[in-house]
N, C-alpha and C positions, 0 to 999 in steps of 0.2 A: 362076567361081563353084564349079565342080566341083573345081578345084584347092584352093580354100579348104576345102571340105568334106572332101576327101581328106586334107589336112594335119591337120584336126581329128581325123579317124578314126585317122590314124597316131599322133598324140600320145596318143589314148586307148588305143591298142594298146600303146604303150610303157609307159603306166601299168599296164595290166593285167598285162603280163609282168614288169615290174620290181617290182611290188608284192609279189610273193612273197619277194623278197630283203630286204624291209624288215620288221623285227620290230615296230616301233612305229607306223609311219605307214601307214594304210590307203590303198591306191590309190584315186584318184577314180573315180567311175562314168563311163560313156561320156557324151559331151556330149548335151544334149537336142536334139531336132529343132526347128529354128527354123521359124516359119510362112513360107509363101511370100507375099510382099507382093503379088504380082500377083493373088492370089485370096483372101487372108485377110480375115476380118472384123475389125472394131474389137476385138472380144473376143479373137480369136485373137492379135492383135498384143500386147494387154495381157498375155495368158497367156504369150506368148513372152518378153516382157520380164521377167516374174516368174521364169520358168525360167532365163533368162540370168543374172539377178542371183543366184539360188540357186546356180547352177553356178559362177559366178565366186567366190562366197564359199567354196564347197567347195574350189576350187583354191587360194585364198589361205590357207585353213586348212591344206591339205596342204603348201604351201610353208613355212609357219611351223613345222609339225611336222618337216619335213625339216631346216630350219635348226637347230632345237633338237636334233635327233638328231645332226647333225654336231658341234654345239658340245659335246654331252654324251657323245660316243662314247668308249668305253674307249681308253686310250692305245695299245693294241696294234691298233687298227683300221687296216687297210691303207689307204694313201692312195688307191688306185684305187677302193676301196669308197666312201670319202667323195666322190671325184670323181663317181662314178655317182649318189650321192644328190643332189649339187649339180646334176648334169645333169637329174635327174628334177624337181627344184624349178624349174629354168629352163624345162623343158618344160611344167610346169603354168602358168607365167605366159604362155608362148607360146600355149598352148591357150586361156587366158582371152582373150587379145587376138584370136585367130582367131575364136572364137565370137562375140565382140562385133562384129567386123567383118562376120561373116555377118548378124547381126541388123541392123546399120546398113544394109547393102545392101538387105535385105528391107524395112526401114522406109522407105527412100527410094522403093522400088517401090510400097509401100502408099500413101504420101503423094502420089505422082505420080498415082495412080488417083483420089484425092480431089479433085484440082484441076479 
């Protein structure tokens, strides 16, 4: 679990530091804190799901922006710059999967308490 959260934080850090190199695409915010299924209320879990969906949408928009930036880059844009942009877009998708996995783990813990 801690490795999953650590991976999410690393991805967020990559976005923060690489965002300054991107003129058009704003780096996504850090991921939201997911509720702890072992102690969360029903309302906490619903709020966590809403936060998750909002964050995933932000990451998808970021990826679309990066894809457009690569497609519309001036002809003299260095290939390594485009590669870094593509890596940032890939990291956004990885971060979306990671945070969704974290929520799923916590949801299972929550549901196990309900039984």
